[in-house]
Biotite code that builds the C-alpha atoms (Angstrom):
import biotite.structure as struc

atoms = struc.array([
    struc.Atom([-21.319, 40.326, -2.393], chain_id="A", res_id=1, res_name="UNK", atom_name="CA", element="C"),
    struc.Atom([-22.467, 37.348, -4.531], chain_id="A", res_id=2, res_name="UNK", atom_name="CA", element="C"),
    struc.Atom([-19.152, 37.383, -6.388], chain_id="A", res_id=3, res_name="UNK", atom_name="CA", element="C"),
    struc.Atom([-17.312, 37.413, -3.057], chain_id="A", res_id=4, res_name="UNK", atom_name="CA", element="C"),
    struc.Atom([-19.268, 34.390, -1.865], chain_id="A", res_id=5, res_name="UNK", atom_name="CA", element="C"),
    struc.Atom([-18.580, 32.567, -5.138], chain_id="A", res_id=6, res_name="UNK", atom_name="CA", element="C"),
    struc.Atom([-14.864, 33.286, -4.679], chain_id="A", res_id=7, res_name="UNK", atom_name="CA", element="C"),
    struc.Atom([-14.773, 31.283, -1.427], chain_id="A", res_id=8, res_name="UNK", atom_name="CA", element="C"),
    struc.Atom([-13.045, 28.022, -2.233], chain_id="A", res_id=9, res_name="UNK", atom_name="CA", element="C"),
    struc.Atom([-14.877, 24.772, -1.423], chain_id="A", res_id=10, res_name="UNK", atom_name="CA", element="C"),
    struc.Atom([-12.210, 23.702, 1.064], chain_id="A", res_id=11, res_name="UNK", atom_name="CA", element="C"),
    struc.Atom([-12.834, 26.904, 3.041], chain_id="A", res_id=12, res_name="UNK", atom_name="CA", element="C"),
    struc.Atom([-16.551, 26.241, 3.554], chain_id="A", res_id=13, res_name="UNK", atom_name="CA", element="C"),
    struc.Atom([-15.762, 23.617, 6.166], chain_id="A", res_id=14, res_name="UNK", atom_name="CA", element="C"),
    struc.Atom([-13.595, 26.060, 8.169], chain_id="A", res_id=15, res_name="UNK", atom_name="CA", element="C"),
    struc.Atom([-16.272, 28.764, 7.968], chain_id="A", res_id=16, res_name="UNK", atom_name="CA", element="C"),
    struc.Atom([-18.981, 26.392, 9.214], chain_id="A", res_id=17, res_name="UNK", atom_name="CA", element="C"),
    struc.Atom([-16.748, 25.236, 12.069], chain_id="A", res_id=18, res_name="UNK", atom_name="CA", element="C"),
    struc.Atom([-16.091, 28.857, 13.091], chain_id="A", res_id=19, res_name="UNK", atom_name="CA", element="C"),
    struc.Atom([-19.824, 29.682, 13.143], chain_id="A", res_id=20, res_name="UNK", atom_name="CA", element="C"),
    struc.Atom([-20.521, 26.541, 15.207], chain_id="A", res_id=21, res_name="UNK", atom_name="CA", element="C"),
    struc.Atom([-17.794, 27.489, 17.711], chain_id="A", res_id=22, res_name="UNK", atom_name="CA", element="C"),
    struc.Atom([-19.211, 31.005, 18.164], chain_id="A", res_id=23, res_name="UNK", atom_name="CA", element="C"),
    struc.Atom([-22.696, 29.614, 18.815], chain_id="A", res_id=24, res_name="UNK", atom_name="CA", element="C"),
    struc.Atom([-21.357, 27.111, 21.343], chain_id="A", res_id=25, res_name="UNK", atom_name="CA", element="C"),
    struc.Atom([-19.411, 29.844, 23.177], chain_id="A", res_id=26, res_name="UNK", atom_name="CA", element="C"),
    struc.Atom([-22.485, 32.072, 23.421], chain_id="A", res_id=27, res_name="UNK", atom_name="CA", element="C"),
    struc.Atom([-24.547, 29.156, 24.703], chain_id="A", res_id=28, res_name="UNK", atom_name="CA", element="C"),
    struc.Atom([-21.897, 28.278, 27.285], chain_id="A", res_id=29, res_name="UNK", atom_name="CA", element="C"),
    struc.Atom([-21.819, 31.854, 28.581], chain_id="A", res_id=30, res_name="UNK", atom_name="CA", element="C"),
    struc.Atom([-25.594, 31.740, 28.975], chain_id="A", res_id=31, res_name="UNK", atom_name="CA", element="C"),
    struc.Atom([-25.382, 28.525, 30.996], chain_id="A", res_id=32, res_name="UNK", atom_name="CA", element="C"),
    struc.Atom([-22.621, 29.948, 33.222], chain_id="A", res_id=33, res_name="UNK", atom_name="CA", element="C"),
    struc.Atom([-24.681, 33.046, 33.944], chain_id="A", res_id=34, res_name="UNK", atom_name="CA", element="C"),
    struc.Atom([-27.346, 30.780, 35.473], chain_id="A", res_id=35, res_name="UNK", atom_name="CA", element="C"),
    struc.Atom([-24.934, 28.548, 37.421], chain_id="A", res_id=36, res_name="UNK", atom_name="CA", element="C"),
    struc.Atom([-22.662, 31.279, 38.779], chain_id="A", res_id=37, res_name="UNK", atom_name="CA", element="C"),
    struc.Atom([-22.148, 30.911, 42.556], chain_id="A", res_id=38, res_name="UNK", atom_name="CA", element="C"),
    struc.Atom([-24.143, 33.429, 44.548], chain_id="A", res_id=39, res_name="UNK", atom_name="CA", element="C"),
    struc.Atom([-21.932, 36.217, 45.880], chain_id="A", res_id=40, res_name="UNK", atom_name="CA", element="C"),
    struc.Atom([-23.931, 36.833, 49.016], chain_id="A", res_id=41, res_name="UNK", atom_name="CA", element="C"),
    struc.Atom([-27.328, 36.739, 50.649], chain_id="A", res_id=42, res_name="UNK", atom_name="CA", element="C"),
    struc.Atom([-30.111, 39.248, 51.124], chain_id="A", res_id=43, res_name="UNK", atom_name="CA", element="C"),
    struc.Atom([-31.851, 39.998, 54.413], chain_id="A", res_id=44, res_name="UNK", atom_name="CA", element="C"),
    struc.Atom([-35.126, 41.889, 54.251], chain_id="A", res_id=45, res_name="UNK", atom_name="CA", element="C"),
    struc.Atom([-35.859, 44.887, 56.466], chain_id="A", res_id=46, res_name="UNK", atom_name="CA", element="C"),
    struc.Atom([-38.488, 42.937, 58.415], chain_id="A", res_id=47, res_name="UNK", atom_name="CA", element="C"),
    struc.Atom([-36.031, 40.077, 59.074], chain_id="A", res_id=48, res_name="UNK", atom_name="CA", element="C"),
    struc.Atom([-33.347, 42.529, 60.162], chain_id="A", res_id=49, res_name="UNK", atom_name="CA", element="C"),
    struc.Atom([-35.785, 44.233, 62.539], chain_id="A", res_id=50, res_name="UNK", atom_name="CA", element="C"),
    struc.Atom([-36.951, 40.924, 64.052], chain_id="A", res_id=51, res_name="UNK", atom_name="CA", element="C"),
    struc.Atom([-33.367, 39.812, 64.610], chain_id="A", res_id=52, res_name="UNK", atom_name="CA", element="C"),
    struc.Atom([-32.141, 43.233, 65.731], chain_id="A", res_id=53, res_name="UNK", atom_name="CA", element="C"),
    struc.Atom([-29.432, 42.763, 63.100], chain_id="A", res_id=54, res_name="UNK", atom_name="CA", element="C"),
    struc.Atom([-26.436, 44.860, 64.128], chain_id="A", res_id=55, res_name="UNK", atom_name="CA", element="C"),
    struc.Atom([-23.521, 46.150, 62.075], chain_id="A", res_id=56, res_name="UNK", atom_name="CA", element="C"),
    struc.Atom([-20.145, 47.264, 63.359], chain_id="A", res_id=57, res_name="UNK", atom_name="CA", element="C"),
    struc.Atom([-17.423, 49.212, 61.606], chain_id="A", res_id=58, res_name="UNK", atom_name="CA", element="C"),
    struc.Atom([-13.959, 47.733, 61.190], chain_id="A", res_id=59, res_name="UNK", atom_name="CA", element="C"),
    struc.Atom([-11.647, 50.156, 62.994], chain_id="A", res_id=60, res_name="UNK", atom_name="CA", element="C"),
    struc.Atom([-8.574, 50.477, 65.211], chain_id="A", res_id=61, res_name="UNK", atom_name="CA", element="C"),
    struc.Atom([-9.457, 49.724, 68.846], chain_id="A", res_id=62, res_name="UNK", atom_name="CA", element="C"),
    struc.Atom([-7.645, 48.847, 72.067], chain_id="A", res_id=63, res_name="UNK", atom_name="CA", element="C"),
    struc.Atom([-7.692, 45.070, 72.585], chain_id="A", res_id=64, res_name="UNK", atom_name="CA", element="C"),
    struc.Atom([-7.779, 43.787, 76.138], chain_id="A", res_id=65, res_name="UNK", atom_name="CA", element="C"),
    struc.Atom([-6.799, 40.255, 77.137], chain_id="A", res_id=66, res_name="UNK", atom_name="CA", element="C"),
    struc.Atom([-8.432, 39.080, 80.364], chain_id="A", res_id=67, res_name="UNK", atom_name="CA", element="C"),
    struc.Atom([-6.652, 36.271, 82.189], chain_id="A", res_id=68, res_name="UNK", atom_name="CA", element="C"),
    struc.Atom([-8.824, 34.442, 84.720], chain_id="A", res_id=69, res_name="UNK", atom_name="CA", element="C"),
    struc.Atom([-7.765, 32.125, 87.506], chain_id="A", res_id=70, res_name="UNK", atom_name="CA", element="C"),
    struc.Atom([-8.335, 30.887, 91.043], chain_id="A", res_id=71, res_name="UNK", atom_name="CA", element="C"),
    struc.Atom([-6.494, 32.620, 93.886], chain_id="A", res_id=72, res_name="UNK", atom_name="CA", element="C"),
    struc.Atom([-6.167, 32.268, 97.637], chain_id="A", res_id=73, res_name="UNK", atom_name="CA", element="C"),
    struc.Atom([-5.920, 35.105, 100.146], chain_id="A", res_id=74, res_name="UNK", atom_name="CA", element="C"),
    struc.Atom([-3.398, 35.321, 102.983], chain_id="A", res_id=75, res_name="UNK", atom_name="CA", element="C"),
    struc.Atom([-4.246, 35.695, 106.676], chain_id="A", res_id=76, res_name="UNK", atom_name="CA", element="C"),
    struc.Atom([-3.939, 39.480, 106.567], chain_id="A", res_id=77, res_name="UNK", atom_name="CA", element="C"),
    struc.Atom([-6.726, 39.666, 104.012], chain_id="A", res_id=78, res_name="UNK", atom_name="CA", element="C"),
    struc.Atom([-4.674, 41.948, 101.738], chain_id="A", res_id=79, res_name="UNK", atom_name="CA", element="C"),
    struc.Atom([-2.697, 39.669, 99.404], chain_id="A", res_id=80, res_name="UNK", atom_name="CA", element="C"),
    struc.Atom([-3.817, 37.175, 96.775], chain_id="A", res_id=81, res_name="UNK", atom_name="CA", element="C"),
    struc.Atom([-1.742, 34.421, 95.143], chain_id="A", res_id=82, res_name="UNK", atom_name="CA", element="C"),
    struc.Atom([-2.605, 32.496, 91.990], chain_id="A", res_id=83, res_name="UNK", atom_name="CA", element="C"),
    struc.Atom([-0.868, 29.964, 89.749], chain_id="A", res_id=84, res_name="UNK", atom_name="CA", element="C"),
    struc.Atom([-1.125, 30.170, 85.936], chain_id="A", res_id=85, res_name="UNK", atom_name="CA", element="C"),
    struc.Atom([-0.131, 28.190, 82.888], chain_id="A", res_id=86, res_name="UNK", atom_name="CA", element="C"),
    struc.Atom([2.772, 29.931, 81.069], chain_id="A", res_id=87, res_name="UNK", atom_name="CA", element="C"),
    struc.Atom([0.544, 30.364, 77.980], chain_id="A", res_id=88, res_name="UNK", atom_name="CA", element="C"),
    struc.Atom([-1.741, 32.611, 80.040], chain_id="A", res_id=89, res_name="UNK", atom_name="CA", element="C"),
    struc.Atom([0.976, 34.101, 82.229], chain_id="A", res_id=90, res_name="UNK", atom_name="CA", element="C"),
    struc.Atom([2.729, 35.643, 79.206], chain_id="A", res_id=91, res_name="UNK", atom_name="CA", element="C"),
    struc.Atom([0.021, 38.327, 79.226], chain_id="A", res_id=92, res_name="UNK", atom_name="CA", element="C"),
    struc.Atom([0.524, 39.164, 82.921], chain_id="A", res_id=93, res_name="UNK", atom_name="CA", element="C"),
    struc.Atom([2.852, 41.968, 84.045], chain_id="A", res_id=94, res_name="UNK", atom_name="CA", element="C"),
    struc.Atom([3.546, 43.794, 87.273], chain_id="A", res_id=95, res_name="UNK", atom_name="CA", element="C"),
    struc.Atom([1.239, 46.769, 87.750], chain_id="A", res_id=96, res_name="UNK", atom_name="CA", element="C"),
    struc.Atom([-1.726, 45.409, 85.803], chain_id="A", res_id=97, res_name="UNK", atom_name="CA", element="C"),
    struc.Atom([-5.220, 45.887, 87.175], chain_id="A", res_id=98, res_name="UNK", atom_name="CA", element="C"),
    struc.Atom([-7.004, 42.944, 88.792], chain_id="A", res_id=99, res_name="UNK", atom_name="CA", element="C"),
    struc.Atom([-10.634, 42.344, 89.653], chain_id="A", res_id=100, res_name="UNK", atom_name="CA", element="C"),
    struc.Atom([-11.270, 39.849, 92.453], chain_id="A", res_id=101, res_name="UNK", atom_name="CA", element="C"),
    struc.Atom([-14.439, 38.332, 93.913], chain_id="A", res_id=102, res_name="UNK", atom_name="CA", element="C"),
    struc.Atom([-15.495, 35.247, 95.831], chain_id="A", res_id=103, res_name="UNK", atom_name="CA", element="C"),
    struc.Atom([-17.300, 32.469, 93.924], chain_id="A", res_id=104, res_name="UNK", atom_name="CA", element="C"),
    struc.Atom([-20.357, 33.047, 96.105], chain_id="A", res_id=105, res_name="UNK", atom_name="CA", element="C"),
    struc.Atom([-20.548, 36.807, 95.585], chain_id="A", res_id=106, res_name="UNK", atom_name="CA", element="C"),
    struc.Atom([-19.502, 38.114, 92.175], chain_id="A", res_id=107, res_name="UNK", atom_name="CA", element="C"),
    struc.Atom([-21.390, 41.356, 92.816], chain_id="A", res_id=108, res_name="UNK", atom_name="CA", element="C"),
    struc.Atom([-18.900, 42.263, 95.569], chain_id="A", res_id=109, res_name="UNK", atom_name="CA", element="C"),
    struc.Atom([-15.979, 43.138, 93.307], chain_id="A", res_id=110, res_name="UNK", atom_name="CA", element="C"),
    struc.Atom([-12.619, 44.066, 94.825], chain_id="A", res_id=111, res_name="UNK", atom_name="CA", element="C"),
    struc.Atom([-9.848, 45.934, 93.011], chain_id="A", res_id=112, res_name="UNK", atom_name="CA", element="C"),
    struc.Atom([-6.220, 44.821, 93.115], chain_id="A", res_id=113, res_name="UNK", atom_name="CA", element="C"),
    struc.Atom([-2.992, 45.053, 91.115], chain_id="A", res_id=114, res_name="UNK", atom_name="CA", element="C"),
    struc.Atom([-0.199, 42.631, 90.205], chain_id="A", res_id=115, res_name="UNK", atom_name="CA", element="C"),
    struc.Atom([2.874, 42.963, 92.430], chain_id="A", res_id=116, res_name="UNK", atom_name="CA", element="C"),
    struc.Atom([4.991, 39.973, 91.370], chain_id="A", res_id=117, res_name="UNK", atom_name="CA", element="C"),
    struc.Atom([5.200, 37.432, 88.512], chain_id="A", res_id=118, res_name="UNK", atom_name="CA", element="C"),
    struc.Atom([7.506, 34.510, 89.225], chain_id="A", res_id=119, res_name="UNK", atom_name="CA", element="C"),
    struc.Atom([8.010, 31.250, 87.247], chain_id="A", res_id=120, res_name="UNK", atom_name="CA", element="C"),
    struc.Atom([7.964, 28.143, 89.446], chain_id="A", res_id=121, res_name="UNK", atom_name="CA", element="C"),
    struc.Atom([8.545, 24.868, 87.647], chain_id="A", res_id=122, res_name="UNK", atom_name="CA", element="C"),
    struc.Atom([5.927, 24.353, 84.955], chain_id="A", res_id=123, res_name="UNK", atom_name="CA", element="C"),
    struc.Atom([3.669, 27.078, 86.368], chain_id="A", res_id=124, res_name="UNK", atom_name="CA", element="C"),
    struc.Atom([3.892, 30.819, 87.012], chain_id="A", res_id=125, res_name="UNK", atom_name="CA", element="C"),
    struc.Atom([3.001, 32.261, 90.422], chain_id="A", res_id=126, res_name="UNK", atom_name="CA", element="C"),
    struc.Atom([1.355, 35.686, 90.479], chain_id="A", res_id=127, res_name="UNK", atom_name="CA", element="C"),
    struc.Atom([1.051, 37.810, 93.625], chain_id="A", res_id=128, res_name="UNK", atom_name="CA", element="C"),
    struc.Atom([-1.594, 40.530, 93.819], chain_id="A", res_id=129, res_name="UNK", atom_name="CA", element="C"),
    struc.Atom([-2.308, 43.247, 96.368], chain_id="A", res_id=130, res_name="UNK", atom_name="CA", element="C"),
    struc.Atom([-5.887, 44.229, 97.191], chain_id="A", res_id=131, res_name="UNK", atom_name="CA", element="C"),
    struc.Atom([-6.786, 47.917, 97.430], chain_id="A", res_id=132, res_name="UNK", atom_name="CA", element="C"),
    struc.Atom([-9.187, 47.129, 100.288], chain_id="A", res_id=133, res_name="UNK", atom_name="CA", element="C"),
    struc.Atom([-9.607, 44.448, 102.926], chain_id="A", res_id=134, res_name="UNK", atom_name="CA", element="C"),
    struc.Atom([-10.841, 41.096, 101.649], chain_id="A", res_id=135, res_name="UNK", atom_name="CA", element="C"),
    struc.Atom([-14.097, 39.575, 102.830], chain_id="A", res_id=136, res_name="UNK", atom_name="CA", element="C"),
    struc.Atom([-14.038, 37.825, 106.163], chain_id="A", res_id=137, res_name="UNK", atom_name="CA", element="C"),
    struc.Atom([-14.206, 34.024, 106.166], chain_id="A", res_id=138, res_name="UNK", atom_name="CA", element="C"),
    struc.Atom([-13.490, 33.961, 102.429], chain_id="A", res_id=139, res_name="UNK", atom_name="CA", element="C"),
    struc.Atom([-10.313, 32.148, 101.428], chain_id="A", res_id=140, res_name="UNK", atom_name="CA", element="C"),
    struc.Atom([-10.908, 31.378, 97.742], chain_id="A", res_id=141, res_name="UNK", atom_name="CA", element="C"),
    struc.Atom([-11.203, 34.080, 95.096], chain_id="A", res_id=142, res_name="UNK", atom_name="CA", element="C"),
    struc.Atom([-11.649, 34.371, 91.357], chain_id="A", res_id=143, res_name="UNK", atom_name="CA", element="C"),
    struc.Atom([-9.292, 36.894, 89.771], chain_id="A", res_id=144, res_name="UNK", atom_name="CA", element="C"),
    struc.Atom([-9.494, 38.609, 86.394], chain_id="A", res_id=145, res_name="UNK", atom_name="CA", element="C"),
    struc.Atom([-6.272, 40.263, 85.267], chain_id="A", res_id=146, res_name="UNK", atom_name="CA", element="C"),
    struc.Atom([-6.655, 42.908, 82.572], chain_id="A", res_id=147, res_name="UNK", atom_name="CA", element="C"),
    struc.Atom([-3.858, 43.058, 79.994], chain_id="A", res_id=148, res_name="UNK", atom_name="CA", element="C"),
    struc.Atom([-3.703, 45.781, 77.323], chain_id="A", res_id=149, res_name="UNK", atom_name="CA", element="C"),
    struc.Atom([-2.480, 44.087, 74.126], chain_id="A", res_id=150, res_name="UNK", atom_name="CA", element="C"),
    struc.Atom([-2.419, 47.350, 72.141], chain_id="A", res_id=151, res_name="UNK", atom_name="CA", element="C"),
    struc.Atom([-4.402, 49.204, 69.472], chain_id="A", res_id=152, res_name="UNK", atom_name="CA", element="C"),
    struc.Atom([-5.205, 47.123, 66.388], chain_id="A", res_id=153, res_name="UNK", atom_name="CA", element="C"),
    struc.Atom([-7.544, 46.979, 63.406], chain_id="A", res_id=154, res_name="UNK", atom_name="CA", element="C"),
    struc.Atom([-10.317, 44.817, 64.793], chain_id="A", res_id=155, res_name="UNK", atom_name="CA", element="C"),
    struc.Atom([-13.897, 43.559, 64.741], chain_id="A", res_id=156, res_name="UNK", atom_name="CA", element="C"),
    struc.Atom([-16.180, 42.543, 67.635], chain_id="A", res_id=157, res_name="UNK", atom_name="CA", element="C"),
    struc.Atom([-15.785, 38.902, 68.613], chain_id="A", res_id=158, res_name="UNK", atom_name="CA", element="C"),
    struc.Atom([-19.457, 38.280, 67.781], chain_id="A", res_id=159, res_name="UNK", atom_name="CA", element="C"),
    struc.Atom([-18.775, 39.001, 64.113], chain_id="A", res_id=160, res_name="UNK", atom_name="CA", element="C"),
    struc.Atom([-16.339, 36.088, 63.678], chain_id="A", res_id=161, res_name="UNK", atom_name="CA", element="C"),
    struc.Atom([-17.663, 32.645, 62.696], chain_id="A", res_id=162, res_name="UNK", atom_name="CA", element="C"),
    struc.Atom([-15.157, 29.796, 63.050], chain_id="A", res_id=163, res_name="UNK", atom_name="CA", element="C"),
    struc.Atom([-15.351, 27.006, 60.488], chain_id="A", res_id=164, res_name="UNK", atom_name="CA", element="C"),
    struc.Atom([-12.467, 24.642, 61.126], chain_id="A", res_id=165, res_name="UNK", atom_name="CA", element="C"),
    struc.Atom([-9.341, 26.625, 60.329], chain_id="A", res_id=166, res_name="UNK", atom_name="CA", element="C"),
    struc.Atom([-11.336, 29.330, 58.559], chain_id="A", res_id=167, res_name="UNK", atom_name="CA", element="C"),
    struc.Atom([-12.550, 32.536, 60.206], chain_id="A", res_id=168, res_name="UNK", atom_name="CA", element="C"),
    struc.Atom([-15.412, 34.219, 58.383], chain_id="A", res_id=169, res_name="UNK", atom_name="CA", element="C"),
    struc.Atom([-17.294, 37.483, 58.815], chain_id="A", res_id=170, res_name="UNK", atom_name="CA", element="C"),
    struc.Atom([-20.257, 38.793, 56.819], chain_id="A", res_id=171, res_name="UNK", atom_name="CA", element="C"),
    struc.Atom([-19.404, 42.025, 55.064], chain_id="A", res_id=172, res_name="UNK", atom_name="CA", element="C"),
    struc.Atom([-22.132, 44.453, 54.014], chain_id="A", res_id=173, res_name="UNK", atom_name="CA", element="C"),
    struc.Atom([-21.896, 44.813, 50.241], chain_id="A", res_id=174, res_name="UNK", atom_name="CA", element="C"),
    struc.Atom([-24.881, 47.190, 50.143], chain_id="A", res_id=175, res_name="UNK", atom_name="CA", element="C"),
    struc.Atom([-27.872, 47.733, 52.461], chain_id="A", res_id=176, res_name="UNK", atom_name="CA", element="C"),
    struc.Atom([-29.512, 44.358, 53.036], chain_id="A", res_id=177, res_name="UNK", atom_name="CA", element="C"),
    struc.Atom([-26.859, 42.462, 51.045], chain_id="A", res_id=178, res_name="UNK", atom_name="CA", element="C"),
    struc.Atom([-24.100, 40.555, 52.877], chain_id="A", res_id=179, res_name="UNK", atom_name="CA", element="C"),
    struc.Atom([-21.181, 38.516, 51.544], chain_id="A", res_id=180, res_name="UNK", atom_name="CA", element="C"),
    struc.Atom([-18.915, 36.082, 53.431], chain_id="A", res_id=181, res_name="UNK", atom_name="CA", element="C"),
    struc.Atom([-15.333, 37.234, 53.834], chain_id="A", res_id=182, res_name="UNK", atom_name="CA", element="C"),
    struc.Atom([-12.429, 35.145, 55.129], chain_id="A", res_id=183, res_name="UNK", atom_name="CA", element="C"),
    struc.Atom([-10.157, 37.028, 57.509], chain_id="A", res_id=184, res_name="UNK", atom_name="CA", element="C"),
    struc.Atom([-6.751, 36.441, 59.042], chain_id="A", res_id=185, res_name="UNK", atom_name="CA", element="C"),
    struc.Atom([-6.960, 36.743, 62.820], chain_id="A", res_id=186, res_name="UNK", atom_name="CA", element="C"),
    struc.Atom([-4.414, 38.088, 65.251], chain_id="A", res_id=187, res_name="UNK", atom_name="CA", element="C"),
    struc.Atom([-4.919, 38.502, 68.996], chain_id="A", res_id=188, res_name="UNK", atom_name="CA", element="C"),
    struc.Atom([-8.388, 37.667, 70.282], chain_id="A", res_id=189, res_name="UNK", atom_name="CA", element="C"),
    struc.Atom([-9.270, 39.814, 73.248], chain_id="A", res_id=190, res_name="UNK", atom_name="CA", element="C"),
    struc.Atom([-12.190, 39.914, 75.634], chain_id="A", res_id=191, res_name="UNK", atom_name="CA", element="C"),
    struc.Atom([-14.354, 41.999, 73.302], chain_id="A", res_id=192, res_name="UNK", atom_name="CA", element="C"),
    struc.Atom([-12.496, 42.416, 70.000], chain_id="A", res_id=193, res_name="UNK", atom_name="CA", element="C"),
    struc.Atom([-10.460, 40.323, 67.562], chain_id="A", res_id=194, res_name="UNK", atom_name="CA", element="C"),
    struc.Atom([-7.448, 41.702, 65.708], chain_id="A", res_id=195, res_name="UNK", atom_name="CA", element="C"),
    struc.Atom([-7.714, 41.561, 61.904], chain_id="A", res_id=196, res_name="UNK", atom_name="CA", element="C"),
    struc.Atom([-4.468, 40.924, 60.009], chain_id="A", res_id=197, res_name="UNK", atom_name="CA", element="C"),
    struc.Atom([-6.027, 40.576, 56.575], chain_id="A", res_id=198, res_name="UNK", atom_name="CA", element="C"),
    struc.Atom([-9.278, 40.361, 54.625], chain_id="A", res_id=199, res_name="UNK", atom_name="CA", element="C"),
    struc.Atom([-10.848, 43.628, 55.786], chain_id="A", res_id=200, res_name="UNK", atom_name="CA", element="C"),
    struc.Atom([-10.026, 47.323, 55.764], chain_id="A", res_id=201, res_name="UNK", atom_name="CA", element="C"),
    struc.Atom([-10.928, 50.204, 58.053], chain_id="A", res_id=202, res_name="UNK", atom_name="CA", element="C"),
    struc.Atom([-14.439, 51.444, 57.418], chain_id="A", res_id=203, res_name="UNK", atom_name="CA", element="C"),
    struc.Atom([-15.906, 48.105, 56.286], chain_id="A", res_id=204, res_name="UNK", atom_name="CA", element="C"),
    struc.Atom([-19.232, 47.206, 57.889], chain_id="A", res_id=205, res_name="UNK", atom_name="CA", element="C"),
    struc.Atom([-19.624, 43.675, 59.267], chain_id="A", res_id=206, res_name="UNK", atom_name="CA", element="C"),
    struc.Atom([-22.545, 41.876, 60.878], chain_id="A", res_id=207, res_name="UNK", atom_name="CA", element="C"),
    struc.Atom([-22.168, 41.326, 64.620], chain_id="A", res_id=208, res_name="UNK", atom_name="CA", element="C"),
    struc.Atom([-25.453, 40.403, 66.313], chain_id="A", res_id=209, res_name="UNK", atom_name="CA", element="C"),
    struc.Atom([-27.305, 38.151, 63.857], chain_id="A", res_id=210, res_name="UNK", atom_name="CA", element="C"),
    struc.Atom([-24.222, 36.871, 62.029], chain_id="A", res_id=211, res_name="UNK", atom_name="CA", element="C"),
    struc.Atom([-25.223, 33.214, 62.510], chain_id="A", res_id=212, res_name="UNK", atom_name="CA", element="C"),
    struc.Atom([-28.632, 33.885, 60.946], chain_id="A", res_id=213, res_name="UNK", atom_name="CA", element="C"),
    struc.Atom([-26.998, 35.556, 57.933], chain_id="A", res_id=214, res_name="UNK", atom_name="CA", element="C"),
    struc.Atom([-24.588, 32.611, 57.674], chain_id="A", res_id=215, res_name="UNK", atom_name="CA", element="C"),
    struc.Atom([-27.508, 30.156, 57.654], chain_id="A", res_id=216, res_name="UNK", atom_name="CA", element="C"),
    struc.Atom([-29.333, 32.180, 55.018], chain_id="A", res_id=217, res_name="UNK", atom_name="CA", element="C"),
    struc.Atom([-26.220, 32.290, 52.843], chain_id="A", res_id=218, res_name="UNK", atom_name="CA", element="C"),
    struc.Atom([-25.704, 28.540, 53.066], chain_id="A", res_id=219, res_name="UNK", atom_name="CA", element="C"),
    struc.Atom([-29.355, 27.908, 52.192], chain_id="A", res_id=220, res_name="UNK", atom_name="CA", element="C"),
    struc.Atom([-29.554, 30.415, 49.341], chain_id="A", res_id=221, res_name="UNK", atom_name="CA", element="C"),
    struc.Atom([-25.917, 30.630, 48.292], chain_id="A", res_id=222, res_name="UNK", atom_name="CA", element="C"),
    struc.Atom([-23.755, 28.187, 46.299], chain_id="A", res_id=223, res_name="UNK", atom_name="CA", element="C"),
    struc.Atom([-25.831, 25.083, 47.069], chain_id="A", res_id=224, res_name="UNK", atom_name="CA", element="C"),
    struc.Atom([-29.078, 26.791, 46.028], chain_id="A", res_id=225, res_name="UNK", atom_name="CA", element="C"),
    struc.Atom([-27.461, 28.065, 42.852], chain_id="A", res_id=226, res_name="UNK", atom_name="CA", element="C"),
    struc.Atom([-26.307, 24.568, 41.929], chain_id="A", res_id=227, res_name="UNK", atom_name="CA", element="C"),
    struc.Atom([-29.804, 23.177, 42.559], chain_id="A", res_id=228, res_name="UNK", atom_name="CA", element="C"),
    struc.Atom([-31.336, 25.771, 40.284], chain_id="A", res_id=229, res_name="UNK", atom_name="CA", element="C"),
    struc.Atom([-28.827, 24.897, 37.571], chain_id="A", res_id=230, res_name="UNK", atom_name="CA", element="C"),
    struc.Atom([-29.946, 21.283, 37.642], chain_id="A", res_id=231, res_name="UNK", atom_name="CA", element="C"),
])
């Protein structure tokens, strides 16, 4: 071994020293990065989850309903309702769809109806509806809710989605008590569920009730906290 060392030419000692220095610097850099790595998620203890009634929901294919709401007036016979809608809302309305109707003063007295005609008129769309029972006496104005079935789609509950500008984020369960933020691509947003076009797969578990608490915890303990610790 001594002979081998003696055989190293003087001009090579500089290269060998530089190589050893580079290896040490690389190892040191990896150690620093391991301490400054951005946190992947946040942890919620069992006691916190119990206090918040933290709820998870599975990503799955569900029927998505779009509810279109508007003001309607009833005719003298007490059997027919007419409402005017913006075309952006009217595109979900079709003949035969179910309608729920009630007066502003008495939402508990719900009447059933169905759409009988959809007719564009200028910049608006007029919708005629037929009640299944007689309307309330001395009540001219009604609130109508038209139920439109958008179809069956991979979806999450609306409560799971946090909007941050143009981003839509859910908190995905990585393991029990551990949650990570996940950007998703949204499709149709219904009354109860939001269609997922990308970012999640069937079977994933996302936080619904308590998602804003988890989001706050992540922002307090996540990337910003990791950077503070590094400094």
